[in-house]
py3Dmol code that shows the C-alpha trace and the ligand (Angstrom):
import py3Dmol

protein = """\
ATOM      1  CA  MET A   1      15.403  31.204 -36.699  1.00  0.00           C
ATOM      2  CA  ARG A   2      13.855  34.203 -34.926  1.00  0.00           C
ATOM      3  CA  THR A   3      11.571  36.391 -37.017  1.00  0.00           C
ATOM      4  CA  PRO A   4      12.552  40.022 -36.417  1.00  0.00           C
ATOM      5  CA  ILE A   5       9.793  42.174 -34.975  1.00  0.00           C
ATOM      6  CA  ILE A   6       9.532  45.939 -35.369  1.00  0.00           C
ATOM      7  CA  ALA A   7       6.891  47.574 -33.195  1.00  0.00           C
ATOM      8  CA  GLY A   8       5.781  51.199 -33.011  1.00  0.00           C
ATOM      9  CA  ASN A   9       4.727  52.469 -29.595  1.00  0.00           C
ATOM     10  CA  TRP A  10       2.693  55.562 -30.342  1.00  0.00           C
ATOM     11  CA  LYS A  11       2.369  56.414 -26.641  1.00  0.00           C
ATOM     12  CA  MET A  12      -0.200  59.197 -26.017  1.00  0.00           C
ATOM     13  CA  HIS A  13      -0.233  60.485 -29.578  1.00  0.00           C
ATOM     14  CA  LYS A  14      -2.753  60.542 -32.448  1.00  0.00           C
ATOM     15  CA  THR A  15      -6.464  61.172 -32.576  1.00  0.00           C
ATOM     16  CA  VAL A  16      -8.530  58.634 -34.503  1.00  0.00           C
ATOM     17  CA  GLY A  17      -8.328  60.758 -37.626  1.00  0.00           C
ATOM     18  CA  GLU A  18      -4.561  61.137 -37.346  1.00  0.00           C
ATOM     19  CA  ALA A  19      -4.175  57.430 -36.672  1.00  0.00           C
ATOM     20  CA  VAL A  20      -6.153  56.493 -39.772  1.00  0.00           C
ATOM     21  CA  THR A  21      -4.041  58.845 -41.874  1.00  0.00           C
ATOM     22  CA  LEU A  22      -0.784  57.376 -40.558  1.00  0.00           C
ATOM     23  CA  VAL A  23      -1.937  53.803 -41.114  1.00  0.00           C
ATOM     24  CA  ARG A  24      -2.962  54.593 -44.693  1.00  0.00           C
ATOM     25  CA  GLU A  25       0.508  56.051 -45.306  1.00  0.00           C
ATOM     26  CA  LEU A  26       2.184  53.030 -43.720  1.00  0.00           C
ATOM     27  CA  LEU A  27       0.171  50.576 -45.800  1.00  0.00           C
ATOM     28  CA  ALA A  28       0.890  52.549 -48.970  1.00  0.00           C
ATOM     29  CA  GLY A  29       4.647  52.387 -48.394  1.00  0.00           C
ATOM     30  CA  LEU A  30       5.064  49.015 -46.733  1.00  0.00           C
ATOM     31  CA  GLY A  31       5.297  46.735 -49.762  1.00  0.00           C
ATOM     32  CA  ALA A  32       5.725  42.993 -49.248  1.00  0.00           C
ATOM     33  CA  VAL A  33       7.204  41.972 -45.917  1.00  0.00           C
ATOM     34  CA  HIS A  34       7.691  38.260 -45.407  1.00  0.00           C
ATOM     35  CA  ASP A  35      10.759  38.007 -43.235  1.00  0.00           C
ATOM     36  CA  ARG A  36       9.779  40.326 -40.376  1.00  0.00           C
ATOM     37  CA  GLU A  37       6.779  41.183 -38.237  1.00  0.00           C
ATOM     38  CA  VAL A  38       5.386  44.701 -38.054  1.00  0.00           C
ATOM     39  CA  VAL A  39       3.254  45.832 -35.119  1.00  0.00           C
ATOM     40  CA  ILE A  40       1.740  49.193 -34.221  1.00  0.00           C
ATOM     41  CA  CYS A  41       0.561  50.044 -30.709  1.00  0.00           C
ATOM     42  CA  PRO A  42      -1.746  53.066 -30.917  1.00  0.00           C
ATOM     43  CA  PRO A  43      -3.644  54.472 -27.940  1.00  0.00           C
ATOM     44  CA  TYR A  44      -6.704  52.477 -26.854  1.00  0.00           C
ATOM     45  CA  THR A  45      -9.089  54.924 -28.518  1.00  0.00           C
ATOM     46  CA  ALA A  46      -7.692  54.211 -31.986  1.00  0.00           C
ATOM     47  CA  LEU A  47      -7.586  50.400 -31.786  1.00  0.00           C
ATOM     48  CA  PHE A  48     -11.136  49.640 -32.867  1.00  0.00           C
ATOM     49  CA  PRO A  49     -11.241  52.169 -35.722  1.00  0.00           C
ATOM     50  CA  LEU A  50      -7.930  50.884 -37.110  1.00  0.00           C
ATOM     51  CA  ARG A  51      -8.892  47.244 -37.089  1.00  0.00           C
ATOM     52  CA  PRO A  52     -10.753  47.164 -40.432  1.00  0.00           C
ATOM     53  CA  LEU A  53      -7.857  48.931 -42.145  1.00  0.00           C
ATOM     54  CA  LEU A  54      -5.368  46.319 -40.937  1.00  0.00           C
ATOM     55  CA  VAL A  55      -7.247  43.066 -41.534  1.00  0.00           C
ATOM     56  CA  GLY A  56      -5.396  41.037 -44.134  1.00  0.00           C
ATOM     57  CA  THR A  57      -2.363  43.358 -44.119  1.00  0.00           C
ATOM     58  CA  ALA A  58       1.169  42.796 -42.810  1.00  0.00           C
ATOM     59  CA  ILE A  59       0.644  45.207 -39.917  1.00  0.00           C
ATOM     60  CA  GLN A  60      -0.532  43.706 -36.645  1.00  0.00           C
ATOM     61  CA  LEU A  61      -2.265  45.579 -33.874  1.00  0.00           C
ATOM     62  CA  GLY A  62      -0.979  45.871 -30.327  1.00  0.00           C
ATOM     63  CA  ALA A  63      -2.003  47.797 -27.214  1.00  0.00           C
ATOM     64  CA  GLN A  64       0.246  49.783 -24.879  1.00  0.00           C
ATOM     65  CA  ASP A  65      -0.922  48.246 -21.603  1.00  0.00           C
ATOM     66  CA  VAL A  66      -3.538  45.912 -20.141  1.00  0.00           C
ATOM     67  CA  PHE A  67      -5.030  45.106 -16.748  1.00  0.00           C
ATOM     68  CA  TYR A  68      -4.768  41.615 -15.323  1.00  0.00           C
ATOM     69  CA  GLU A  69      -8.374  41.000 -14.363  1.00  0.00           C
ATOM     70  CA  ALA A  70     -10.866  39.670 -16.907  1.00  0.00           C
ATOM     71  CA  GLN A  71     -13.684  42.075 -15.969  1.00  0.00           C
ATOM     72  CA  GLY A  72     -15.164  43.876 -13.011  1.00  0.00           C
ATOM     73  CA  ALA A  73     -15.192  47.118 -11.049  1.00  0.00           C
ATOM     74  CA  TYR A  74     -11.806  48.482 -12.185  1.00  0.00           C
ATOM     75  CA  THR A  75     -12.514  51.987 -13.401  1.00  0.00           C
ATOM     76  CA  GLY A  76     -10.312  53.040 -16.268  1.00  0.00           C
ATOM     77  CA  ALA A  77      -8.868  49.602 -16.905  1.00  0.00           C
ATOM     78  CA  VAL A  78      -8.998  47.451 -20.042  1.00  0.00           C
ATOM     79  CA  ALA A  79      -9.052  43.646 -19.915  1.00  0.00           C
ATOM     80  CA  PRO A  80      -7.035  41.278 -22.112  1.00  0.00           C
ATOM     81  CA  GLY A  81     -10.197  39.858 -23.676  1.00  0.00           C
ATOM     82  CA  MET A  82     -11.267  43.374 -24.678  1.00  0.00           C
ATOM     83  CA  LEU A  83      -8.011  43.857 -26.570  1.00  0.00           C
ATOM     84  CA  VAL A  84      -8.472  40.554 -28.378  1.00  0.00           C
ATOM     85  CA  ASP A  85     -12.022  41.642 -29.167  1.00  0.00           C
ATOM     86  CA  VAL A  86     -10.774  44.722 -31.052  1.00  0.00           C
ATOM     87  CA  GLY A  87      -8.166  42.784 -32.985  1.00  0.00           C
ATOM     88  CA  CYS A  88      -5.007  43.054 -30.892  1.00  0.00           C
ATOM     89  CA  ARG A  89      -2.390  40.343 -31.177  1.00  0.00           C
ATOM     90  CA  TYR A  90       0.266  42.020 -29.016  1.00  0.00           C
ATOM     91  CA  VAL A  91       0.308  44.086 -25.849  1.00  0.00           C
ATOM     92  CA  ILE A  92       3.140  46.030 -24.218  1.00  0.00           C
ATOM     93  CA  VAL A  93       3.508  45.453 -20.477  1.00  0.00           C
ATOM     94  CA  GLY A  94       5.865  47.104 -18.031  1.00  0.00           C
ATOM     95  CA  HIS A  95       6.925  50.077 -20.109  1.00  0.00           C
ATOM     96  CA  SER A  96       9.141  52.326 -17.979  1.00  0.00           C
ATOM     97  CA  GLU A  97       6.612  55.152 -18.364  1.00  0.00           C
ATOM     98  CA  ARG A  98       3.943  52.897 -16.831  1.00  0.00           C
ATOM     99  CA  ARG A  99       6.356  51.999 -14.046  1.00  0.00           C
ATOM    100  CA  GLN A 100       7.222  55.682 -13.491  1.00  0.00           C
ATOM    101  CA  TYR A 101       3.829  57.393 -13.761  1.00  0.00           C
ATOM    102  CA  PHE A 102       1.247  54.678 -13.098  1.00  0.00           C
ATOM    103  CA  GLY A 103       2.759  52.573 -10.347  1.00  0.00           C
ATOM    104  CA  ASP A 104       3.482  49.405 -12.320  1.00  0.00           C
ATOM    105  CA  THR A 105       5.842  47.104 -10.445  1.00  0.00           C
ATOM    106  CA  ASP A 106       7.602  43.868 -11.336  1.00  0.00           C
ATOM    107  CA  ALA A 107       4.747  42.054  -9.565  1.00  0.00           C
ATOM    108  CA  SER A 108       1.925  43.811 -11.436  1.00  0.00           C
ATOM    109  CA  VAL A 109       3.831  43.528 -14.717  1.00  0.00           C
ATOM    110  CA  ASN A 110       4.085  39.786 -14.107  1.00  0.00           C
ATOM    111  CA  ARG A 111       0.330  39.545 -13.510  1.00  0.00           C
ATOM    112  CA  LYS A 112      -0.380  41.506 -16.669  1.00  0.00           C
ATOM    113  CA  LEU A 113       1.958  39.319 -18.688  1.00  0.00           C
ATOM    114  CA  LEU A 114       0.352  36.116 -17.413  1.00  0.00           C
ATOM    115  CA  ALA A 115      -3.138  37.508 -18.068  1.00  0.00           C
ATOM    116  CA  ALA A 116      -2.125  38.459 -21.614  1.00  0.00           C
ATOM    117  CA  LEU A 117      -0.772  34.985 -22.314  1.00  0.00           C
ATOM    118  CA  GLY A 118      -3.953  33.507 -20.852  1.00  0.00           C
ATOM    119  CA  SER A 119      -5.941  35.405 -23.481  1.00  0.00           C
ATOM    120  CA  ARG A 120      -3.627  34.433 -26.343  1.00  0.00           C
ATOM    121  CA  LEU A 121      -2.154  37.925 -26.546  1.00  0.00           C
ATOM    122  CA  ARG A 122       1.584  38.086 -27.050  1.00  0.00           C
ATOM    123  CA  PRO A 123       3.154  40.289 -24.374  1.00  0.00           C
ATOM    124  CA  ILE A 124       6.013  42.649 -25.152  1.00  0.00           C
ATOM    125  CA  MET A 125       7.602  43.015 -21.737  1.00  0.00           C
ATOM    126  CA  CYS A 126       9.784  46.085 -21.261  1.00  0.00           C
ATOM    127  CA  VAL A 127      12.794  46.104 -18.988  1.00  0.00           C
ATOM    128  CA  GLY A 128      15.596  48.623 -18.587  1.00  0.00           C
ATOM    129  CA  GLU A 129      17.859  50.403 -16.163  1.00  0.00           C
ATOM    130  CA  SER A 130      17.992  54.077 -15.171  1.00  0.00           C
ATOM    131  CA  LYS A 131      20.997  56.307 -15.742  1.00  0.00           C
ATOM    132  CA  PRO A 132      22.188  56.153 -12.102  1.00  0.00           C
ATOM    133  CA  GLN A 133      21.886  52.359 -12.210  1.00  0.00           C
ATOM    134  CA  ARG A 134      23.999  52.214 -15.374  1.00  0.00           C
ATOM    135  CA  ASP A 135      26.567  54.643 -13.984  1.00  0.00           C
ATOM    136  CA  SER A 136      26.980  52.587 -10.838  1.00  0.00           C
ATOM    137  CA  GLY A 137      27.507  49.366 -12.797  1.00  0.00           C
ATOM    138  CA  GLU A 138      24.190  47.820 -11.770  1.00  0.00           C
ATOM    139  CA  ALA A 139      22.531  47.739 -15.193  1.00  0.00           C
ATOM    140  CA  GLU A 140      22.863  44.023 -15.820  1.00  0.00           C
ATOM    141  CA  PRO A 141      21.654  42.749 -12.413  1.00  0.00           C
ATOM    142  CA  VAL A 142      18.770  45.261 -12.468  1.00  0.00           C
ATOM    143  CA  VAL A 143      17.612  44.205 -15.918  1.00  0.00           C
ATOM    144  CA  THR A 144      18.019  40.464 -15.435  1.00  0.00           C
ATOM    145  CA  ALA A 145      16.110  40.713 -12.133  1.00  0.00           C
ATOM    146  CA  GLN A 146      13.278  42.469 -13.980  1.00  0.00           C
ATOM    147  CA  VAL A 147      13.285  39.671 -16.537  1.00  0.00           C
ATOM    148  CA  ARG A 148      13.093  36.950 -13.866  1.00  0.00           C
ATOM    149  CA  ALA A 149      10.365  38.709 -11.898  1.00  0.00           C
ATOM    150  CA  GLY A 150       8.304  39.541 -14.958  1.00  0.00           C
ATOM    151  CA  LEU A 151       8.411  35.970 -16.252  1.00  0.00           C
ATOM    152  CA  ALA A 152       7.572  34.245 -12.959  1.00  0.00           C
ATOM    153  CA  GLY A 153       5.156  31.422 -13.609  1.00  0.00           C
ATOM    154  CA  VAL A 154       5.414  31.490 -17.412  1.00  0.00           C
ATOM    155  CA  PRO A 155       5.447  27.865 -18.548  1.00  0.00           C
ATOM    156  CA  ALA A 156       8.231  26.742 -20.875  1.00  0.00           C
ATOM    157  CA  GLU A 157       5.768  25.979 -23.688  1.00  0.00           C
ATOM    158  CA  GLN A 158       4.689  29.626 -23.722  1.00  0.00           C
ATOM    159  CA  ILE A 159       7.994  31.438 -23.433  1.00  0.00           C
ATOM    160  CA  ALA A 160       8.417  31.774 -27.202  1.00  0.00           C
ATOM    161  CA  GLU A 161       5.178  33.810 -27.251  1.00  0.00           C
ATOM    162  CA  VAL A 162       6.819  36.470 -25.095  1.00  0.00           C
ATOM    163  CA  VAL A 163       8.817  39.322 -26.597  1.00  0.00           C
ATOM    164  CA  ILE A 164      11.231  41.135 -24.318  1.00  0.00           C
ATOM    165  CA  ALA A 165      12.055  44.771 -25.024  1.00  0.00           C
ATOM    166  CA  TYR A 166      15.271  46.100 -23.532  1.00  0.00           C
ATOM    167  CA  GLU A 167      14.751  49.838 -23.163  1.00  0.00           C
ATOM    168  CA  PRO A 168      17.394  51.665 -21.156  1.00  0.00           C
ATOM    169  CA  ILE A 169      15.424  54.488 -19.539  1.00  0.00           C
ATOM    170  CA  TRP A 170      18.129  57.048 -20.260  1.00  0.00           C
ATOM    171  CA  ALA A 171      17.829  56.320 -23.997  1.00  0.00           C
ATOM    172  CA  ILE A 172      14.053  56.821 -24.246  1.00  0.00           C
ATOM    173  CA  GLY A 173      13.061  60.009 -26.022  1.00  0.00           C
ATOM    174  CA  THR A 174      16.486  61.528 -25.471  1.00  0.00           C
ATOM    175  CA  GLY A 175      18.148  60.876 -28.811  1.00  0.00           C
ATOM    176  CA  ASP A 176      20.807  59.096 -26.772  1.00  0.00           C
ATOM    177  CA  THR A 177      20.889  55.501 -28.051  1.00  0.00           C
ATOM    178  CA  ALA A 178      22.835  52.755 -26.361  1.00  0.00           C
ATOM    179  CA  THR A 179      25.758  51.802 -28.562  1.00  0.00           C
ATOM    180  CA  ALA A 180      25.078  48.695 -30.591  1.00  0.00           C
ATOM    181  CA  ALA A 181      27.777  46.915 -28.567  1.00  0.00           C
ATOM    182  CA  ASP A 182      26.251  47.911 -25.198  1.00  0.00           C
ATOM    183  CA  ALA A 183      22.802  46.898 -26.358  1.00  0.00           C
ATOM    184  CA  GLN A 184      24.106  43.573 -27.652  1.00  0.00           C
ATOM    185  CA  ALA A 185      25.854  42.900 -24.328  1.00  0.00           C
ATOM    186  CA  MET A 186      22.600  43.423 -22.424  1.00  0.00           C
ATOM    187  CA  HIS A 187      20.608  41.337 -24.892  1.00  0.00           C
ATOM    188  CA  LEU A 188      23.095  38.522 -24.426  1.00  0.00           C
ATOM    189  CA  ALA A 189      22.748  38.788 -20.643  1.00  0.00           C
ATOM    190  CA  ILE A 190      18.968  38.616 -21.025  1.00  0.00           C
ATOM    191  CA  ARG A 191      19.235  35.555 -23.254  1.00  0.00           C
ATOM    192  CA  GLN A 192      21.568  33.879 -20.763  1.00  0.00           C
ATOM    193  CA  THR A 193      18.969  34.526 -18.057  1.00  0.00           C
ATOM    194  CA  LEU A 194      16.333  32.964 -20.298  1.00  0.00           C
ATOM    195  CA  ALA A 195      18.608  29.963 -20.807  1.00  0.00           C
ATOM    196  CA  GLU A 196      18.974  29.542 -17.042  1.00  0.00           C
ATOM    197  CA  LEU A 197      15.199  29.621 -16.707  1.00  0.00           C
ATOM    198  CA  TYR A 198      14.143  27.637 -19.772  1.00  0.00           C
ATOM    199  CA  GLY A 199      17.196  25.986 -21.323  1.00  0.00           C
ATOM    200  CA  GLU A 200      19.327  27.032 -24.290  1.00  0.00           C
ATOM    201  CA  GLU A 201      16.994  25.951 -27.039  1.00  0.00           C
ATOM    202  CA  ARG A 202      13.940  27.754 -25.740  1.00  0.00           C
ATOM    203  CA  ALA A 203      16.034  30.835 -24.947  1.00  0.00           C
ATOM    204  CA  ARG A 204      17.153  30.922 -28.576  1.00  0.00           C
ATOM    205  CA  ALA A 205      13.517  31.173 -29.707  1.00  0.00           C
ATOM    206  CA  VAL A 206      12.662  34.323 -27.718  1.00  0.00           C
ATOM    207  CA  ARG A 207      12.746  37.654 -29.535  1.00  0.00           C
ATOM    208  CA  ILE A 208      14.491  40.498 -27.704  1.00  0.00           C
ATOM    209  CA  GLN A 209      13.826  44.005 -29.021  1.00  0.00           C
ATOM    210  CA  TYR A 210      15.902  47.086 -28.376  1.00  0.00           C
ATOM    211  CA  GLY A 211      14.109  50.354 -27.642  1.00  0.00           C
ATOM    212  CA  GLY A 212      15.343  53.858 -26.934  1.00  0.00           C
ATOM    213  CA  SER A 213      15.878  56.462 -29.653  1.00  0.00           C
ATOM    214  CA  VAL A 214      15.792  53.937 -32.498  1.00  0.00           C
ATOM    215  CA  LYS A 215      15.962  55.943 -35.713  1.00  0.00           C
ATOM    216  CA  PRO A 216      16.522  55.372 -39.420  1.00  0.00           C
ATOM    217  CA  GLU A 217      20.177  56.301 -38.828  1.00  0.00           C
ATOM    218  CA  ASN A 218      20.934  53.646 -36.221  1.00  0.00           C
ATOM    219  CA  VAL A 219      18.532  50.787 -36.893  1.00  0.00           C
ATOM    220  CA  ASP A 220      20.768  48.864 -39.298  1.00  0.00           C
ATOM    221  CA  GLU A 221      23.681  48.689 -36.900  1.00  0.00           C
ATOM    222  CA  LEU A 222      21.435  47.673 -34.006  1.00  0.00           C
ATOM    223  CA  MET A 223      19.686  44.984 -36.035  1.00  0.00           C
ATOM    224  CA  ALA A 224      23.023  43.570 -37.185  1.00  0.00           C
ATOM    225  CA  GLN A 225      23.790  42.437 -33.625  1.00  0.00           C
ATOM    226  CA  PRO A 226      23.267  38.714 -33.094  1.00  0.00           C
ATOM    227  CA  ASP A 227      20.927  39.010 -30.098  1.00  0.00           C
ATOM    228  CA  ILE A 228      18.929  42.052 -31.220  1.00  0.00           C
ATOM    229  CA  ASP A 229      15.792  40.700 -32.847  1.00  0.00           C
ATOM    230  CA  GLY A 230      13.756  43.820 -33.293  1.00  0.00           C
ATOM    231  CA  ALA A 231      13.022  47.345 -32.224  1.00  0.00           C
ATOM    232  CA  LEU A 232      10.393  49.028 -30.077  1.00  0.00           C
ATOM    233  CA  VAL A 233      10.165  52.476 -31.584  1.00  0.00           C
ATOM    234  CA  GLY A 234       8.628  55.543 -29.948  1.00  0.00           C
ATOM    235  CA  GLY A 235       9.076  58.946 -31.573  1.00  0.00           C
ATOM    236  CA  ALA A 236      10.206  57.648 -34.956  1.00  0.00           C
ATOM    237  CA  SER A 237       7.058  55.501 -35.252  1.00  0.00           C
ATOM    238  CA  LEU A 238       4.835  58.584 -35.423  1.00  0.00           C
ATOM    239  CA  LYS A 239       5.805  59.462 -38.984  1.00  0.00           C
ATOM    240  CA  ALA A 240       5.353  57.045 -41.865  1.00  0.00           C
ATOM    241  CA  GLU A 241       8.658  57.852 -43.528  1.00  0.00           C
ATOM    242  CA  SER A 242      10.849  57.154 -40.510  1.00  0.00           C
ATOM    243  CA  PHE A 243       8.904  54.122 -39.306  1.00  0.00           C
ATOM    244  CA  LEU A 244       8.928  52.557 -42.773  1.00  0.00           C
ATOM    245  CA  ARG A 245      12.668  53.068 -43.042  1.00  0.00           C
ATOM    246  CA  ILE A 246      13.093  51.313 -39.699  1.00  0.00           C
ATOM    247  CA  VAL A 247      10.781  48.479 -40.757  1.00  0.00           C
ATOM    248  CA  HIS A 248      12.883  48.065 -43.898  1.00  0.00           C
ATOM    249  CA  PHE A 249      16.147  47.751 -41.937  1.00  0.00           C
ATOM    250  CA  GLN A 250      18.898  45.914 -43.757  1.00  0.00           C
TER     251      GLN A 250
END
"""
ligand_1 = """\
10
13P
P 11.796 56.661 -28.326
O 11.981 55.815 -29.573
O 10.974 57.880 -28.576
O 13.076 56.893 -27.622
O 10.880 55.763 -27.330
C 11.259 54.471 -27.057
C 10.165 53.796 -26.337
O 9.891 54.090 -25.176
C 9.394 52.773 -27.051
O 8.572 52.057 -26.189
"""
view = py3Dmol.view(width=600, height=400)
view.addModel(protein, "pdb")
view.setStyle({"model": 0}, {"cartoon": {"style": "trace"}})
view.addModel(ligand_1, "xyz")
view.setStyle({"model": 1}, {"stick": {}})
view.zoomTo()
view.show()
């Protein structure tokens, strides 16, 4: 029903040369993948050089962020059409690191998501609670509010194009994964929110990824949960061996 989607978020890692090397290793070890999607999100500087290596392969290209305007005097920003131009199919919006260090808010994330959809890019929208929010029992209302705000104005016909990534902030880069049961509970809450917004059937079509210390050792258990449809992988996507093992989850 939902095609699983494994995405690697390389964050601010890899020169062009290193990126080319990693992609060659990934392609060499990938084999045939028909029942899952594989996406890599390198830094902007590596997108264009990687494109020719990926054409006709099972690995799709994504970016880590985008601005919501189409062009203009926005120093340092990259437009959705520019990402399409270099071969991107996906773009991450609203990663917690963007929210923390670059001032992204639910409102700007929503604008980015709508701009991405308008350019036929598939947005991967990240949501997730902080440790204090989890400890005080607010995780679910915080995350479902992020989902509602981020999706404002998305028409029902386009909701299946959106991927949601649940990334509890306290699990990112810490080695501290949410338990499969906790992750599943949040994914279910997100899907219920989608059902309230778009109806049951459309909610069933949306892929929800888990992110936060996904590793070869925990991916199988996470992916076995009924509402976990993929993974957004940081650190473990930087080495071919670990990313390939995650891609080949059972
Ligand atoms: P880690 O897999 O390194 O915890 O990072 C997760 C993440 O932020 C992916 O977007």
